[in-house]
Residue, then its C-alpha position, 0 to 999 in steps of 0.5 A: m773564075a775559071v773552072y778547067g774542064l773535062g775530058l778529050k771529047a767533051p764539047l759541052a763542057a769545053l763550051i761551059a768552061g770556055a764561057l767562064f774562062a777569063g782568057p782569050a774566047a778562042a782558048e780551050t782549057r782541060g783539067y786533070v788530077i793526077t791519080w798515079f805518079t810512081q817511078a817508071n821501071n822496065s824490069v826484065e829477067g837479066d837486067c841486073p848482072g849476078g841477079i838482083n840484091p839480096p833481101i835484107d837478112k842476106q845483106y845484113a849478114k854481108d854488112l855484119a862481115g864488113l863491121g869485122y864479125s867472124p862467119a861464125e858469129i854472123a851465123r849465129m847472130m842472124e839465126a837469132y835476128v831471123d828467128g825474131g831476135k830470141g837470145e840476140q838482141g844486137v843485130a838491129a842495133l848494129m845495123e842501125n848504127r853501123a855508120r862510123v863518125n871519128g871512129k865511133p858507132a853512128n846512125a847509119y840513116a843519118h850518116p850514109a856516107a859513113v857507112a861502107d859502100p856495100h856496092l849494090t847491083t845496079v841495073e845493065y840493060k838497053y831499055e829503060y823509059g825517059f828522054n835524052l835530058d843532057g841533049l847529047g843523043e847517043k853520045s850521052p854516057n851511060s844512057f839508055e834507049d827508050p822502048i816505046t819511042h826508041e830515042k837514044g840517050v836516055n838519062n834515067q840513072a835513078t832507075r839504073a840506081f834502084g832497079c836491081v833492089e826487089q821492092f823498086r822493080g816494075t813494069l808499066a802493067v805491074r807498078p814497083s811495090l815501094w812506090v805503089f806503097r808510098w804514092t797510095s799513102v801519100r795520095e790519102t794524105a796530101p792534097a791532090w796534084l793537078m794539071s790542065i792543058t790549054g790551047e785553041n783546039l785540044d783536038k787538033d796539033g798545035p801549041v798548048t800551055i801545060r799548067f801544075d798546081r796543087a790543090m786545096e782538097h785531097m784526092l776523091f776516090n771511087g769504091d774501087g780505090e781508084a780516083r774519081a773523074d770530073v771532080t772539082y778541085r780548088a787550085d792552091p794559090d800559094e806560088r810554090n805550087h804553080h808552074t806553066f810550061k809551053g808545049e805542043i800536041k803532035n800526032g795526039m800526043i802532048t809535049v813539053t817543049d820548053h824545059g824549065h823547073l817544077t816544084l810542088l809541095q807534097d807530104q810533110l812527113s815522107s816528101p815534103i817538096f817535089n823538085l824537077d829540073k829540065v822538065h820533059l813531059r809526054l802524055n797520050g790520051r785514053s778511051d776513058g778521057g784520061l791521059e798517061g805518059f811519062l814525066a822526067g828530068y833531073q831531081p836532087w838526090h838527096e830528096l830522093y834519099f830522104l823519101i827513102a830513108q825517113g822511116g829509118s830501121s823500119s823502112e829498111t827492114n820492112t819496105v825499102g832494103e838496104i838504105p845506105g847502099m842506095y844512098h852511095a848508088m845515087r851518089r856514084l850515078a849522079d849526072a847533073s848539078p855539079d857542086p861548084k866547090t866539090g865537083m859532086n853531082m847533086a841531082i839524078s835523072v828520073t823518069y815518072r809514070l803518070e796517069l790522070v783522070p778528068a777534073f775540073i780545076a777552080g779558083v785560077s785564071h791564067s792567059p796561055a798567050s803569056a805563060g812561059a816555060g816554068s814561070q811562076 
């Protein structure tokens, strides 16, 4: 049994882990649990032409106009709707069934393509977090520049699609409220996600193996609600939750060098499976022994849509905002995996912010010498 060890400066823990590790004697492995996993946003004033998208009551008034209601009818209906529905019960039902299939009303969240595109405002700004996923550099169309590394040609179209919706806006210091709500719910109800790093000497530059797993256990927390460090987790033996990537440490930064595919099971209700292609990663150490950084790649946008839309009208009015509008924005901005029949791009570039704390990972044995990028 291998036990994957402690933080960045823990020679005794590394020695113990080395004694138990079923691999080369010189190998050192450190384990972590992912404590925060949220979309990486760089929201600033002026990044949305004409301002951010309106709150749901204002958007619903626009949607009613699109259904053919007159300004007087809309004013009366929305006044009653905002007042809690007194004397008017129609707006909620109309919005829930504003799709049109064969000329008949249909559920807008199940049939978003059959809802008129409200043309939500999308981000128009130079700097967003991420990587040049398509390898085109500055020639990459509709791309950004990373505000930290200043890499050009950054592909992060999910942030462009969502970044002008109030609930998705945020910075590294202030996490987007929708993702905070979603992640804090998931990390208490679904097994934890784990990561381990193996190399000859993790305090020096050199090649490493980076491994992702899902735990058998849920995350454990301190009294302040943050993840507890140095907890032992067992890696789930299900091969769908185990992926290894070649990487390196250079100038203290951990990166993936061989960009494969990552799959992790998650919460069966809101986000059953997480898929990411052409994985890019960069992580830096923190003073508390943890890590922080970014994970990026191409994600099937219909999976992102399910995460947003699975709560239906309740999610639209309380937490998310105009759901079919975000469907149309992702569909329009998707930039990878074209369907061979239709040519429509079925994946969208996305960047996530990661924060990790040291953990021990038990029940897994792997040899860094034989691990390949994205292997299972």
